[in-house]
C-alpha positions as a Markdown table, in Angstrom:
| # | Residue | x | y | z |
|---|---|---|---|---|
| 1 | Met | 180.1 | 86.5 | 122.1 |
| 2 | Ser | 176.6 | 86.2 | 123.1 |
| 3 | Leu | 173.6 | 88.6 | 122.3 |
| 4 | Leu | 171.9 | 87.9 | 125.4 |
| 5 | Ser | 172.8 | 89.8 | 128.8 |
| 6 | Thr | 171.2 | 90.5 | 132.1 |
| 7 | Asn | 174.0 | 93.3 | 132.6 |
| 8 | Val | 172.4 | 96.9 | 132.3 |
| 9 | Ser | 175.9 | 98.5 | 132.4 |
| 10 | His | 176.9 | 96.5 | 129.0 |
| 11 | Ala | 173.4 | 97.4 | 127.7 |
| 12 | Ala | 174.0 | 101.3 | 128.2 |
| 13 | Glu | 177.6 | 101.3 | 126.9 |
| 14 | Ala | 176.2 | 99.7 | 123.7 |
| 15 | Leu | 173.6 | 102.3 | 123.6 |
| 16 | Tyr | 176.5 | 105.1 | 123.9 |
| 17 | Ala | 178.5 | 103.5 | 121.3 |
| 18 | Gly | 175.7 | 103.5 | 118.7 |
| 19 | Gly | 174.6 | 100.0 | 119.1 |
| 20 | Leu | 171.1 | 98.5 | 119.5 |
| 21 | Val | 169.7 | 96.9 | 122.6 |
| 22 | Ala | 166.5 | 94.9 | 122.6 |
| 23 | Ile | 164.8 | 96.1 | 126.0 |
| 24 | Pro | 162.2 | 94.4 | 128.0 |
| 25 | Thr | 159.1 | 96.4 | 128.6 |
| 26 | Glu | 156.0 | 95.8 | 130.5 |
| 27 | Thr | 154.0 | 95.7 | 127.1 |
| 28 | Val | 156.4 | 93.8 | 124.4 |
| 29 | Tyr | 160.2 | 93.8 | 123.8 |
| 30 | Gly | 161.4 | 96.8 | 121.9 |
| 31 | Leu | 164.4 | 97.5 | 119.6 |
| 32 | Ala | 166.1 | 100.4 | 121.1 |
| 33 | Ala | 168.6 | 103.0 | 120.0 |
| 34 | Asp | 169.7 | 106.4 | 121.2 |
| 35 | Ala | 166.9 | 108.4 | 119.7 |
| 36 | Ser | 169.3 | 111.4 | 119.2 |
| 37 | Asn | 171.6 | 109.2 | 116.8 |
| 38 | Pro | 170.0 | 109.3 | 113.5 |
| 39 | Ala | 172.7 | 106.6 | 112.3 |
| 40 | Ala | 171.6 | 104.1 | 115.3 |
| 41 | Val | 167.8 | 104.7 | 114.6 |
| 42 | Glu | 168.4 | 104.0 | 110.9 |
| 43 | Arg | 169.9 | 100.5 | 111.8 |
| 44 | Ile | 166.6 | 99.8 | 113.8 |
| 45 | Phe | 164.6 | 100.3 | 110.2 |
| 46 | Ala | 167.3 | 98.1 | 108.4 |
| 47 | Ile | 167.2 | 95.3 | 110.8 |
| 48 | Lys | 163.5 | 95.0 | 111.5 |
| 49 | Gly | 162.9 | 95.6 | 107.6 |
| 50 | Arg | 160.6 | 98.5 | 108.7 |
| 51 | Pro | 159.5 | 101.3 | 105.9 |
| 52 | Ile | 161.5 | 104.1 | 106.9 |
| 53 | Gly | 158.4 | 106.5 | 107.1 |
| 54 | His | 156.8 | 104.8 | 110.0 |
| 55 | Pro | 157.1 | 106.6 | 113.1 |
| 56 | Leu | 159.0 | 105.3 | 116.4 |
| 57 | Ile | 158.2 | 105.9 | 120.0 |
| 58 | Val | 160.8 | 107.4 | 122.4 |
| 59 | His | 161.2 | 105.7 | 125.7 |
| 60 | Ile | 161.9 | 108.4 | 128.4 |
| 61 | Ala | 162.9 | 107.9 | 132.1 |
| 62 | Asn | 160.4 | 110.2 | 133.7 |
| 63 | Asn | 157.7 | 112.7 | 133.4 |
| 64 | Gly | 160.2 | 115.8 | 133.7 |
| 65 | Asp | 161.7 | 114.7 | 130.3 |
| 66 | Leu | 158.6 | 115.5 | 128.5 |
| 67 | Asp | 159.5 | 118.8 | 128.0 |
| 68 | Thr | 163.0 | 117.9 | 126.8 |
| 69 | Trp | 161.3 | 115.7 | 123.7 |
| 70 | Ala | 158.2 | 117.7 | 123.4 |
| 71 | Asp | 157.6 | 121.3 | 122.2 |
| 72 | Lys | 154.9 | 123.0 | 124.3 |
| 73 | Pro | 152.5 | 119.6 | 125.1 |
| 74 | Ala | 148.9 | 120.3 | 125.5 |
| 75 | Pro | 147.7 | 120.4 | 129.1 |
| 76 | Ile | 145.9 | 117.1 | 128.3 |
| 77 | Ala | 149.4 | 115.4 | 127.6 |
| 78 | Arg | 150.4 | 116.7 | 131.1 |
| 79 | Thr | 147.5 | 115.4 | 132.6 |
| 80 | Leu | 147.5 | 111.8 | 131.0 |
| 81 | Ala | 151.3 | 111.5 | 131.8 |
| 82 | Glu | 150.7 | 112.3 | 135.3 |
| 83 | Leu | 147.8 | 109.8 | 135.6 |
| 84 | Ala | 149.5 | 107.0 | 133.7 |
| 85 | Trp | 153.2 | 107.1 | 133.5 |
| 86 | Pro | 155.3 | 105.1 | 134.2 |
| 87 | Gly | 153.1 | 102.6 | 132.3 |
| 88 | Pro | 151.7 | 101.3 | 128.8 |
| 89 | Leu | 150.5 | 104.8 | 127.6 |
| 90 | Thr | 152.3 | 106.4 | 124.5 |
| 91 | Leu | 151.4 | 110.2 | 123.9 |
| 92 | Ile | 151.7 | 111.7 | 120.6 |
| 93 | Val | 152.8 | 115.7 | 121.3 |
| 94 | Pro | 154.7 | 118.0 | 119.1 |
| 95 | Arg | 158.3 | 117.2 | 118.7 |
| 96 | Ser | 161.2 | 119.1 | 120.2 |
| 97 | Ser | 164.2 | 119.9 | 118.1 |
| 98 | Leu | 166.1 | 117.3 | 119.7 |
| 99 | Val | 163.9 | 114.5 | 117.9 |
| 100 | Pro | 165.7 | 113.6 | 114.5 |
| 101 | Asp | 163.4 | 113.1 | 111.3 |
| 102 | Val | 164.2 | 109.5 | 111.1 |
| 103 | Val | 162.3 | 108.9 | 114.5 |
| 104 | Thr | 159.1 | 110.6 | 113.5 |
| 105 | Gly | 159.1 | 109.9 | 109.6 |
| 106 | Gly | 159.2 | 113.7 | 109.0 |
| 107 | Arg | 156.3 | 114.5 | 111.0 |
| 108 | Asp | 156.1 | 117.2 | 113.4 |
| 109 | Thr | 155.0 | 115.0 | 116.1 |
| 110 | Val | 156.6 | 112.6 | 118.2 |
| 111 | Gly | 155.4 | 109.3 | 120.4 |
| 112 | Leu | 156.5 | 109.3 | 124.1 |
| 113 | Arg | 156.2 | 106.5 | 126.8 |
| 114 | Val | 157.7 | 106.3 | 130.3 |
| 115 | Pro | 158.1 | 102.5 | 130.7 |
| 116 | Ser | 157.3 | 100.8 | 134.2 |
| 117 | His | 159.8 | 97.7 | 133.5 |
| 118 | Pro | 162.5 | 98.1 | 136.3 |
| 119 | Val | 165.0 | 96.8 | 134.0 |
| 120 | Thr | 164.5 | 99.4 | 131.3 |
| 121 | Arg | 164.0 | 102.1 | 133.7 |
| 122 | Asp | 167.2 | 101.3 | 135.3 |
| 123 | Leu | 168.7 | 101.8 | 131.7 |
| 124 | Leu | 167.1 | 104.9 | 131.2 |
| 125 | Leu | 167.8 | 106.6 | 134.6 |
| 126 | Arg | 171.6 | 105.3 | 134.0 |
| 127 | Thr | 172.0 | 106.7 | 130.4 |
| 128 | Gly | 170.0 | 109.6 | 130.6 |
| 129 | Leu | 168.9 | 109.2 | 127.0 |
| 130 | Gly | 165.7 | 108.8 | 125.2 |
| 131 | Ile | 165.6 | 105.6 | 123.3 |
| 132 | Ala | 163.6 | 105.0 | 120.2 |
| 133 | Ala | 162.1 | 101.6 | 119.9 |
| 134 | Pro | 159.5 | 100.0 | 117.9 |
| 135 | Ser | 158.7 | 96.1 | 119.0 |
| 136 | Ala | 162.0 | 94.1 | 118.3 |
| 137 | Asn | 160.7 | 91.7 | 115.4 |
| 138 | Arg | 160.9 | 91.6 | 111.9 |
| 139 | Phe | 158.3 | 94.2 | 110.4 |
| 140 | Gly | 154.6 | 93.2 | 110.3 |
| 141 | Leu | 155.1 | 89.8 | 112.3 |
| 142 | Val | 154.3 | 88.7 | 115.9 |
| 143 | Ser | 155.7 | 91.0 | 118.6 |
| 144 | Pro | 158.1 | 89.6 | 121.1 |
| 145 | Thr | 157.4 | 89.2 | 124.8 |
| 146 | Thr | 160.6 | 87.3 | 125.9 |
| 147 | Ala | 164.2 | 87.6 | 125.2 |
| 148 | Ala | 164.0 | 84.2 | 123.3 |
| 149 | His | 161.5 | 85.4 | 121.0 |
| 150 | Val | 164.0 | 88.3 | 120.2 |
| 151 | Leu | 166.5 | 86.0 | 119.8 |
| 152 | Ala | 164.9 | 83.9 | 117.3 |
| 153 | Asp | 163.5 | 86.7 | 115.3 |
| 154 | Leu | 166.5 | 89.0 | 115.4 |
| 155 | Gly | 169.5 | 86.9 | 116.2 |
| 156 | Asp | 170.8 | 86.4 | 112.5 |
| 157 | Tyr | 170.5 | 90.3 | 112.1 |
| 158 | Leu | 172.0 | 91.6 | 115.3 |
| 159 | Asp | 175.8 | 92.0 | 115.9 |
| 160 | Pro | 177.0 | 90.6 | 119.2 |
| 161 | Arg | 180.2 | 92.9 | 119.0 |
| 162 | Arg | 177.8 | 96.0 | 119.3 |
| 163 | Asp | 174.2 | 94.8 | 120.0 |
| 164 | Val | 172.6 | 93.6 | 123.1 |
| 165 | Ile | 169.3 | 91.6 | 123.9 |
| 166 | Leu | 168.7 | 92.6 | 127.6 |
| 167 | Asp | 166.9 | 89.8 | 129.1 |
| 168 | Gly | 164.5 | 91.2 | 131.7 |
| 169 | Gly | 162.1 | 88.2 | 131.8 |
| 170 | Pro | 158.4 | 87.7 | 130.1 |
| 171 | Ser | 156.5 | 90.9 | 129.7 |
| 172 | Thr | 154.0 | 91.2 | 132.3 |
| 173 | Ile | 151.2 | 92.7 | 130.0 |
| 174 | Gly | 152.1 | 91.2 | 126.5 |
| 175 | Leu | 150.2 | 94.1 | 124.3 |
| 176 | Glu | 151.6 | 97.2 | 122.8 |
| 177 | Ser | 150.8 | 100.4 | 124.6 |
| 178 | Thr | 148.0 | 102.3 | 124.2 |
| 179 | Ile | 148.5 | 105.4 | 121.7 |
| 180 | Val | 146.6 | 108.9 | 122.3 |
| 181 | Asp | 147.3 | 111.6 | 119.9 |
| 182 | Thr | 147.0 | 114.9 | 122.2 |
| 183 | Thr | 147.8 | 117.4 | 119.2 |
| 184 | Val | 144.1 | 117.2 | 118.1 |
| 185 | Glu | 141.1 | 118.3 | 119.8 |
| 186 | Pro | 139.3 | 116.1 | 121.1 |
| 187 | Pro | 142.6 | 113.9 | 121.5 |
| 188 | Gln | 142.4 | 110.6 | 119.6 |
| 189 | Leu | 142.8 | 107.1 | 120.3 |
| 190 | Leu | 145.2 | 105.6 | 117.7 |
| 191 | Arg | 146.1 | 102.4 | 118.9 |
| 192 | Ala | 144.0 | 100.3 | 121.4 |
| 193 | Gly | 146.1 | 98.8 | 124.2 |
| 194 | Pro | 146.2 | 98.0 | 128.1 |
| 195 | Leu | 144.7 | 101.2 | 129.1 |
| 196 | Ser | 141.2 | 101.2 | 127.8 |
| 197 | Glu | 139.2 | 104.0 | 126.3 |
| 198 | Glu | 137.1 | 104.2 | 129.2 |
| 199 | Gln | 140.2 | 104.6 | 131.4 |
| 200 | Ile | 141.8 | 107.2 | 129.3 |
| 201 | Gly | 138.2 | 109.4 | 128.6 |
| 202 | Ala | 135.8 | 109.3 | 125.9 |
| 203 | Leu | 138.2 | 109.4 | 123.0 |
| 204 | Ala | 137.3 | 109.3 | 119.1 |
| 205 | Ala | 138.7 | 106.1 | 117.3 |
| 206 | Ala | 141.2 | 107.4 | 114.7 |
| 207 | Ser | 141.0 | 106.5 | 111.1 |
| 208 | Gly | 143.0 | 107.3 | 107.9 |
| 209 | Pro | 147.0 | 106.9 | 107.1 |
| 210 | Ser | 149.0 | 105.5 | 109.8 |
| 211 | Arg | 150.4 | 108.1 | 112.2 |
| 212 | Ser | 151.8 | 105.6 | 114.8 |
| 213 | Ser | 152.9 | 102.0 | 115.2 |
| 214 | Gly | 150.4 | 99.4 | 114.9 |
| 215 | Met | 147.7 | 101.1 | 112.7 |
| 216 | Leu | 148.2 | 99.1 | 109.7 |
| 217 | Glu | 145.2 | 96.9 | 108.8 |
| 218 | Ser | 147.6 | 93.8 | 108.7 |
| 219 | His | 150.0 | 93.4 | 111.5 |
| 220 | Tyr | 151.0 | 91.1 | 114.4 |
| 221 | Ala | 150.8 | 88.4 | 111.7 |
| 222 | Pro | 151.8 | 84.6 | 112.5 |
| 223 | Arg | 152.5 | 82.5 | 109.4 |
| 224 | Cys | 149.5 | 80.2 | 110.0 |
| 225 | Glu | 146.2 | 81.3 | 108.9 |
| 226 | Val | 144.0 | 83.0 | 111.5 |
| 227 | Arg | 140.4 | 82.8 | 111.7 |
| 228 | Leu | 138.2 | 84.8 | 114.1 |
| 229 | Val | 134.9 | 83.5 | 115.8 |
| 230 | Asp | 132.5 | 85.1 | 118.7 |
| 231 | His | 132.0 | 81.7 | 120.6 |
| 232 | Leu | 133.6 | 78.6 | 121.5 |
| 233 | Asp | 130.6 | 76.6 | 119.9 |
| 234 | Asp | 131.5 | 78.4 | 116.5 |
| 235 | Ala | 135.3 | 77.5 | 116.9 |
| 236 | Leu | 134.4 | 73.7 | 117.8 |
| 237 | Ala | 132.4 | 73.5 | 114.5 |
| 238 | Leu | 134.8 | 75.1 | 112.4 |
| 239 | Arg | 137.6 | 73.0 | 113.7 |
| 240 | Ser | 135.4 | 69.7 | 112.9 |
| 241 | Gly | 135.8 | 70.7 | 109.3 |
| 242 | Thr | 139.1 | 72.2 | 109.1 |
| 243 | Pro | 142.1 | 69.9 | 109.0 |
| 244 | Gly | 145.2 | 71.0 | 110.8 |
| 245 | Ala | 143.1 | 73.7 | 113.0 |
| 246 | Arg | 143.6 | 74.6 | 116.6 |
| 247 | Ile | 141.5 | 76.7 | 118.7 |
| 248 | Leu | 142.7 | 79.6 | 120.9 |
| 249 | Asp | 140.3 | 80.7 | 123.5 |
| 250 | Leu | 141.4 | 82.5 | 126.8 |
| 251 | Thr | 138.3 | 84.7 | 127.0 |
| 252 | Gly | 137.7 | 83.5 | 130.6 |
| 253 | Asp | 140.9 | 85.5 | 132.0 |
| 254 | Leu | 141.4 | 88.5 | 129.5 |
| 255 | Asp | 144.7 | 89.4 | 131.4 |
| 256 | Thr | 146.1 | 86.1 | 130.4 |
| 257 | Tyr | 144.7 | 86.2 | 126.9 |
| 258 | Ala | 146.7 | 89.5 | 126.5 |
| 259 | Arg | 149.8 | 88.4 | 128.3 |
| 260 | Leu | 150.0 | 85.0 | 126.2 |
| 261 | Leu | 148.2 | 86.1 | 122.8 |
| 262 | Phe | 151.5 | 86.8 | 120.9 |
| 263 | Thr | 153.3 | 83.7 | 122.5 |
| 264 | Glu | 150.3 | 81.5 | 121.4 |
| 265 | Leu | 150.5 | 82.8 | 117.8 |
| 266 | Arg | 154.2 | 82.1 | 117.8 |
| 267 | Thr | 153.5 | 78.6 | 119.2 |
| 268 | Ala | 151.1 | 77.8 | 116.4 |
| 269 | Asp | 153.9 | 78.6 | 113.8 |
| 270 | Asp | 156.5 | 76.7 | 115.7 |
| 271 | Glu | 154.2 | 73.5 | 116.1 |
| 272 | Gly | 153.2 | 73.7 | 112.3 |
| 273 | Val | 149.5 | 74.7 | 112.7 |
| 274 | Asp | 147.9 | 75.6 | 109.7 |
| 275 | Val | 144.9 | 77.4 | 110.9 |
| 276 | Leu | 144.4 | 79.1 | 114.3 |
| 277 | Ile | 140.8 | 79.5 | 115.2 |
| 278 | Ala | 141.0 | 82.6 | 117.9 |
| 279 | Val | 137.4 | 83.0 | 119.9 |
| 280 | Leu | 137.1 | 86.9 | 120.1 |
| 281 | Pro | 136.7 | 88.5 | 123.9 |
| 282 | Pro | 134.0 | 91.1 | 124.2 |
| 283 | Ser | 134.6 | 94.4 | 122.6 |
| 284 | Glu | 135.2 | 96.6 | 125.8 |
| 285 | Gly | 138.1 | 97.1 | 128.0 |
| 286 | Leu | 141.1 | 95.2 | 127.6 |
| 287 | Gly | 139.0 | 92.9 | 125.2 |
| 288 | Phe | 138.8 | 95.7 | 122.7 |
| 289 | Ala | 142.8 | 95.7 | 122.4 |
| 290 | Ile | 142.9 | 92.1 | 122.2 |
| 291 | Arg | 140.4 | 92.0 | 119.5 |
| 292 | Asp | 142.4 | 94.6 | 117.5 |
| 293 | Arg | 145.6 | 92.4 | 117.5 |
| 294 | Leu | 143.3 | 89.3 | 116.5 |
| 295 | Glu | 141.7 | 91.2 | 113.7 |
| 296 | Lys | 145.4 | 92.8 | 112.4 |
| 297 | Ala | 146.5 | 89.1 | 112.7 |
| 298 | Ala | 143.8 | 87.8 | 110.7 |
| 299 | Ala | 143.6 | 90.5 | 108.1 |
| 300 | Ser | 144.4 | 89.7 | 104.3 |
| 301 | Arg | 148.2 | 90.5 | 104.2 |
| 302 | Pro | 150.0 | 92.8 | 101.6 |
| 303 | Arg | 152.2 | 90.8 | 99.3 |
């Protein structure tokens, strides 16, 4: 049996039966389970090699599901949902009694998002489920933006008799969602993403222990070494003295930079590049989110 499928009904049956489905979203591909099924959610952690205390995002079909999965969300959460859903915004809200501890790492909050990808929206509407889904890759490595990436990363871990990789084509954005904590006043930006701080209001950058996906210092990391520079001239100078180095510079088109960033990191590994020299975009708007991913890819990696 093949893991890859374009059949949404087949994916729905897998979720109902407690299997896992790699779902396409506009941001990246996620590894999804029925969020109300703790045993299925636990398999996500096992297959990814993800620490059990790291909270997952629950993907829901529409804004009306907010009150099913959240307990008395703040007015700002409802406002942001109306403005940005469906789309690449995750809201941290008080969790309802429907959310198992394994989804939230025992926290009293949960991250919720309504994705805009038509295939996954179809899946959500057909099943009526909330589906918990981190990125569909091994923990800490480069996020997948195609079904082929998922198959390369997780094909040896998934069971084709019960699991599905739902192929919805390449992700159109290519960076994980913006995460905003609406349980604090003022709300806090926990993870930079496609919706910039300017777009969602003047929110203070968060610090401290990880409260959501993508807050670790080292994350999204390829096997090759990543070095960061501010200008192409700096990259050219560094490459001249660095054997086996390649330059990544898409600063002329930030939408393309975001969409192709994770693919470029994977390609560098696939082609045996020793050092990838990445030119940083300006630290504003989408550039802020791209810089965030590059800085985590270049950070010292835990043993």
